[in-house]
NUMAR-980095 format. One record per residue (C-alpha): residue in one letter; x, y, z. Coordinates in steps of 0.001 Angstrom, whole numbers. Layout:
<nodes>
('A'; (X; Y; Z));
...
</nodes>
This chain:
<nodes>
('X'; (21155; 13745; -3425));
('X'; (20848; 10098; -2364));
('X'; (17488; 8538; -2380));
('X'; (16058; 7861; 1186));
('X'; (13580; 4903; 1281));
('X'; (11676; 4890; 4485));
('X'; (11668; 1479; 6251));
('X'; (8399; 323; 7744));
('X'; (7951; -1355; 10909));
('X'; (8436; -292; 14637));
('X'; (6944; 2269; 17015));
('X'; (9362; 4446; 18569));
('X'; (11160; 5277; 15292));
('X'; (8289; 4961; 12939));
('X'; (9173; 6795; 9605));
('X'; (12561; 7880; 10903));
('X'; (14718; 4763; 10060));
('X'; (15509; 4881; 6104));
('X'; (17500; 3003; 3606));
('X'; (20215; 4841; 1517));
('X'; (21790; 2435; -1077));
('X'; (23312; -494; 889));
('X'; (23098; 1454; 4296));
('X'; (20423; 2041; 6858));
('X'; (20328; 5548; 8599));
('X'; (18854; 5600; 12106));
('X'; (18219; 8518; 14474));
('X'; (20648; 8606; 17415));
('X'; (19387; 7764; 20887));
('X'; (20661; 7975; 24304));
('X'; (21657; 4230; 23945));
('X'; (23577; 4798; 20874));
('X'; (27249; 4552; 22417));
('X'; (26147; 1364; 23934));
('X'; (24607; -76; 20643));
('X'; (27690; 1198; 18866));
('X'; (30106; -662; 20970));
('X'; (28037; -3819; 21000));
('X'; (27779; -3897; 17312));
('X'; (31519; -3538; 16985));
('X'; (31974; -6206; 19296));
('X'; (29563; -8472; 17147));
('X'; (31588; -7723; 14110));
('X'; (34895; -8501; 15970));
('X'; (33746; -12023; 17276));
('X'; (32492; -12853; 13712));
('X'; (28685; -12913; 14387));
('X'; (27005; -12416; 11199));
('X'; (23468; -11981; 12411));
('X'; (23574; -8108; 12920));
('X'; (24159; -5046; 11109));
('X'; (27698; -3496; 11031));
('X'; (28265; -28; 12439));
('X'; (29688; 2283; 9818));
('X'; (29632; 5631; 11635));
('X'; (27583; 8557; 11298));
('X'; (26350; 10835; 8319));
('X'; (26198; 14375; 7620));
('X'; (22728; 14686; 9482));
('X'; (24140; 12932; 12638));
('X'; (22271; 9578; 12128));
('X'; (23951; 6274; 12750));
('X'; (24911; 4359; 9663));
('X'; (24564; 726; 9491));
('X'; (24893; -2043; 6991));
('X'; (21736; -2942; 4959));
('X'; (21006; -6624; 5143));
('X'; (18809; -8355; 2702));
('X'; (16029; -10363; 4159));
('X'; (12219; -10421; 4701));
('X'; (10929; -9071; 8191));
('X'; (7393; -10323; 8998));
('X'; (5248; -7408; 9820));
('X'; (2029; -7467; 11770));
('X'; (-304; -9031; 11190));
('X'; (2338; -11705; 10829));
('X'; (2032; -13727; 7531));
('X'; (1521; -17469; 7591));
('X'; (5012; -18402; 6656));
('X'; (6455; -16613; 9573));
('X'; (4269; -18470; 12111));
('X'; (5358; -21959; 10873));
('X'; (7050; -24064; 13382));
('X'; (10386; -24205; 11304));
('X'; (10508; -20364; 11525));
('X'; (9960; -20578; 15216));
('X'; (12824; -22781; 15515));
('X'; (14943; -20681; 13363));
('X'; (14183; -17698; 15509));
('X'; (15124; -19449; 18683));
('X'; (18500; -20692; 17358));
('X'; (19411; -17251; 16084));
('X'; (18709; -15661; 19582));
('X'; (20918; -18431; 21055));
('X'; (23752; -17494; 18648));
('X'; (23318; -13712; 19453));
('X'; (23595; -14656; 23352));
('X'; (26593; -16568; 22851));
('X'; (28319; -13748; 21094));
('X'; (27098; -10999; 23474));
('X'; (28237; -13074; 26530));
('X'; (31902; -12244; 25649));
('X'; (31339; -8416; 25517));
('X'; (32912; -6319; 28212));
('X'; (30416; -3903; 29464));
('X'; (32333; -2506; 32250));
('X'; (32889; 867; 30520));
('X'; (29275; 1292; 29136));
('X'; (26626; 3263; 31029));
('X'; (24249; 4319; 28360));
('X'; (22071; 1266; 28065));
('X'; (18221; 1708; 27576));
('X'; (16290; 687; 30583));
('X'; (12656; 673; 29373));
('X'; (12443; -3012; 28765));
('X'; (15763; -4124; 30324));
('X'; (15996; -6970; 32789));
('X'; (15642; -5396; 36355));
('X'; (18036; -7938; 37775));
('X'; (20809; -7168; 35059));
('X'; (22899; -10104; 33927));
('X'; (26024; -11918; 32433));
('X'; (25208; -11032; 28772));
('X'; (23632; -8346; 26647));
('X'; (20037; -8988; 25781));
('X'; (18180; -7441; 22629));
('X'; (15005; -6778; 24616));
('X'; (13075; -6308; 21387));
('X'; (12758; -9881; 19790));
('X'; (9544; -9262; 18258));
('X'; (9199; -11132; 14861));
('X'; (9543; -7862; 12871));
('X'; (13034; -7500; 14214));
('X'; (14102; -10868; 12442));
('X'; (15177; -11102; 8904));
('X'; (14733; -14310; 6980));
('X'; (15856; -15687; 3698));
('X'; (14806; -18917; 2185));
('X'; (13361; -20023; 5455));
('X'; (16231; -19150; 7550));
('X'; (16653; -16578; 9983));
('X'; (19820; -14639; 8967));
('X'; (19898; -11508; 11165));
('X'; (18428; -9509; 13879));
('X'; (17931; -5533; 13605));
('X'; (16851; -2731; 15927));
('X'; (19406; -2957; 18860));
('X'; (18190; 189; 20409));
('X'; (16963; -1456; 23628));
('X'; (20045; -3721; 24351));
('X'; (21066; -3944; 27918));
('X'; (22751; -6437; 30383));
('X'; (20341; -9327; 31482));
('X'; (19784; -12935; 31735));
('X'; (19206; -15439; 28788));
('X'; (15931; -16314; 30196));
('X'; (14743; -12576; 30247));
('X'; (15425; -12203; 26622));
('X'; (13747; -15596; 25799));
('X'; (10663; -14531; 27818));
('X'; (10123; -11398; 25841));
('X'; (10771; -13095; 22520));
('X'; (8424; -15946; 23156));
('X'; (5784; -13656; 24200));
('X'; (5053; -12683; 20621));
('X'; (6554; -15915; 18863));
('X'; (4140; -18275; 20785));
('X'; (2305; -16207; 21418));
('X'; (1402; -16010; 25010));
('X'; (-1950; -14296; 24905));
('X'; (-5619; -15135; 24651));
('X'; (-6484; -16489; 21227));
('X'; (-9491; -14031; 21084));
('X'; (-7291; -10894; 21571));
('X'; (-4752; -11782; 19035));
('X'; (-4519; -9013; 16430));
('X'; (-938; -10076; 15014));
('X'; (-1029; -13862; 15135));
('X'; (-3483; -16620; 13863));
('X'; (-5814; -17455; 16573));
('X'; (-5502; -21225; 16111));
('X'; (-1796; -21158; 17045));
('X'; (-992; -23265; 20223));
('X'; (850; -20915; 22386));
('X'; (1783; -23486; 25153));
('X'; (3246; -25993; 22693));
('X'; (5084; -23325; 20784));
('X'; (6471; -21974; 23993));
('X'; (8066; -25342; 24768));
('X'; (9244; -25805; 21193));
('X'; (11013; -22329; 21237));
('X'; (12568; -23191; 24780));
('X'; (13897; -26613; 23099));
('X'; (15270; -25023; 20016));
('X'; (17140; -22417; 22177));
('X'; (18385; -25152; 24450));
('X'; (16665; -24009; 27701));
('X'; (17406; -26391; 30538));
('X'; (14284; -28201; 31543));
('X'; (15309; -27460; 35174));
('X'; (14588; -23614; 34493));
('X'; (11179; -24145; 33197));
('X'; (9580; -22697; 36430));
('X'; (12156; -19673; 36433));
('X'; (11443; -19085; 32835));
('X'; (7549; -18933; 33306));
('X'; (8059; -16768; 36376));
('X'; (10254; -14299; 34170));
('X'; (7513; -14348; 31636));
('X'; (5126; -12968; 34230));
('X'; (7678; -10366; 35521));
('X'; (8506; -9113; 31976));
('X'; (4856; -8722; 31212));
('X'; (4148; -6695; 34346));
('X'; (7221; -4423; 33578));
('X'; (6050; -4088; 29802));
('X'; (2496; -2942; 30848));
('X'; (3897; -567; 33386));
('X'; (6078; 1032; 30912));
('X'; (3265; 1188; 28344));
('X'; (916; 2669; 30776));
('X'; (3401; 5309; 31962));
('X'; (3891; 6310; 28123));
('X'; (231; 6699; 27682));
('X'; (-65; 8640; 30969));
('X'; (2594; 11057; 29670));
('X'; (761; 11582; 26462));
('X'; (2955; 9752; 24002));
('X'; (596; 9692; 21054));
('X'; (2197; 6474; 19452));
('X'; (1208; 4534; 22547));
('X'; (-2003; 6355; 23371));
('X'; (-3418; 5548; 19477));
('X'; (-2124; 2035; 19711));
('X'; (-3831; 1310; 23223));
('X'; (-7019; 2716; 22037));
('X'; (-7009; 1146; 18699));
('X'; (-6436; -2374; 20087));
('X'; (-8722; -2034; 23170));
('X'; (-5608; -2340; 25154));
('X'; (-7118; -2611; 28581));
('X'; (-9470; -5277; 27690));
('X'; (-6817; -7165; 25863));
('X'; (-4319; -6944; 28785));
('X'; (-6877; -8272; 31219));
('X'; (-7765; -11091; 28823));
('X'; (-4259; -12102; 28348));
('X'; (-3313; -12004; 32076));
('X'; (-6171; -14250; 32902));
('X'; (-5080; -16683; 29884));
('X'; (-1406; -16831; 31400));
('X'; (-2657; -17286; 34903));
('X'; (-4771; -20299; 33719));
('X'; (-1941; -21824; 31473));
('X'; (1166; -21253; 34114));
('X'; (1374; -24938; 34957));
('X'; (1052; -26011; 31387));
('X'; (3740; -23663; 30200));
('X'; (6134; -25116; 32726));
('X'; (5445; -28587; 31772));
('X'; (5719; -27738; 28117));
('X'; (9419; -26644; 28766));
('X'; (10127; -29702; 31232));
('X'; (8882; -32176; 28727));
('X'; (11091; -31127; 25790));
('X'; (13992; -33310; 25440));
</nodes>
């Protein structure tokens, strides 16, 4: 029997994603048809920063290619929070968006909605661009993984959700993943610059940061109310309500500074 090696990371699929040789086996979710179609498109257009879809195995799991690389897991190691890594991450997100912008989504209706852009949009967003879903080799961002939450949206929506953790956009005293000394405002601007955000979109991007955060918190609280043990335990162990309040206050305090950080990047 092939050896199954559990892969660490993630919350919704914790312990269920395994490596078998040079492949990864993932549980099939409701979004599987959409994810499969998108991965096949990315292969067709030559985007090398995502796994290839290979079919299903005898257990009904999706089979993807295994990509060698290091994924930073929380608490994020110092190397993964370096500015050059931030720039690499932003550029890889831009490459993904250029590739997904040509995907014909007209026949797909199985997108995940949990973290999706409520306004939809002209390209397919990843919607789960936490650092642990990036793979790095020799200081370069080489691939993105975990496409379960992809859905149509706007570029700025995906950028907002990514930079929330990469900056990070939270009160330094509440950080349990990133170093407290990181300058979230400056890194927000640097990510936007590396991606190529138009400075004229600065205010819209910051508004979307607030919208995305409200949606995420509503979803998390809904999962907690439904008794999802993963979120119940995480919220309790990280003092979720106190942390959310502090982070909301930090964002309000720094709204103008965040807009200016994008506008002054040339």
